[in-house]
C-alpha positions, 0 to 999 in steps of 0.5 A, spaced: 944 142 802 940 137 798 938 142 793 946 144 792 947 137 791 942 136 786 944 142 782 952 139 782 949 132 780 945 136 774 951 139 772 955 133 772 950 129 769 949 134 763 948 131 756 948 124 759 940 123 758 940 122 766 934 126 769 934 127 777 927 126 779 928 127 787 934 127 792 932 126 799 938 127 805 938 125 812 944 126 817 947 120 820 947 123 827 947 130 830 954 131 831 956 128 824 958 131 817 955 125 813 949 125 810 945 119 807 940 119 801 936 116 796 937 119 789 931 117 784 933 118 776 930 117 770 935 115 765 934 112 757 934 105 760 928 106 765 927 109 772 933 107 778 934 108 785 941 109 788 944 110 795 948 117 796 953 119 801 954 126 802 960 129 806 959 136 808 963 141 812 958 147 813 961 150 807 963 145 802 961 138 800 962 132 796 957 126 794 958 119 791 953 115 788 953 108 790 949 102 787 
């Protein structure tokens, strides 16, 4: 799932100068479809770490970067 979300992020951030260094996701609980993650980026103004929330229904996902 992390690879799919990362590819989606790369497409979304294309042309912005944001490079994704890593994305790690962990499931909130075994029966949950919510994942929390840490996103590390290199941007024109430096390196940053963000929290990411992902909802995944087994086929589709949505992601949100929180600061």
